[in-house]
N, C-alpha and C positions, 0 to 999 in steps of 0.2 A: 038798156043800151039802145036799143030800135028807135026806143019815141026821142031817143037824145041825137040820134042820126036823120032822124026824119027833122027836127027843129032845127039842129045847123045844116041843112041842106047837104047830108052824107060827111057832114066833115063832124068825127065825136070832138065834144069839149073836153078838155080835159080833166078839168075840175067838175064837171057836172057829171062825166062817168066814175071820178073817185066818190061823189058824194054820194051816187046811186048804187054803187057798191058799199060804202060802208054801211046806209042804210038798210040793205038786203045783211050785210052781216049782223046788223044790230039786232033784227028782226027775230 
C-alpha cells in the first residue's frame, strides 16, 4: 500500500489497493 500511496501522491487508488491486496491474498 505504501508504494501505491507514493505513486498517487498520498491518495491511495482504491482499485490499485484492492488489486494489491488480492495479489497478496493469492500468493
